[in-house]
N, C-alpha and C positions, 0 to 999 in steps of 0.2 A: 315547851319551848324546844323546836327542832334544832339540833344540833347542825350549823356547818358543817361538818365532814357527813352527815349524813344527806346531802346534797349533791347529785351528780347533774350534770351536763346531758341532755338528749343524743344520744351516738348518731342523729340527725344534723346535730348543731356541727359537729365536726365532719360530718360528709360535705355540708355547706362548706366549710372551708378548704376542704379537697378540691371539690369543685370549680371555688373559685380560682388556685391554684393553677389549674387543671387549665380551665377556659383562658386566664389570662397568657398562658404557655403556646396555646393554639391561637390565640388572635395574634400575639406579637409575631408568629410564623405566618400568620397570613398575609400582616401589613409589609413586612418582611419581603416572601416573596410575591408581592404588591407593586413593591417599588423595584425588586432586582427580580426578574423572571428571568426562569426557565426556560429553557427550548426542550419542550418536551407538548406530543400531541396528547393534551388531556381537553375530554369533553368539558363546554361549557366552562372553559378557565377564566374567564371573563365574571362568573359570575362572584368568585373568591369566596369561595366556601368554606374556610376554615376562619373565616373574618366573623361566619355568621356563626357557624358552631362554636365558638373560642364567646362571641358572646351571648349567647344562648346557654351555655353551661356558666358564663356568668352572673346573667341573670338565676339561673335556677340557684346557684350557689347562695348568692343575696336573701332569696326568699328561705331559702332553708335556713340561714343562718339568721334572719332577724326573727322567724317565727316559732323557731325552736331555743331561742336564748335565755326564757327562763330554767331555772334548777327544779328537777325534779326530784320529790321528797322519795328516798328509799326508806 
């Protein structure tokens, strides 16, 4: 029988959590700048790319976390 001390989660599980955390921060910043815009001359400012990138990072993090949650036998 395998001891629980010899089972470890893959590194991609933790990378997924980091991507989720960064995605939430980027998404929140995008929402903030959408509600309180700054006066900069930025091309395609109306697309709110930080909201899109935040959502992509969150989605990627969730996928990595879900598919790599099973422990690996060492």
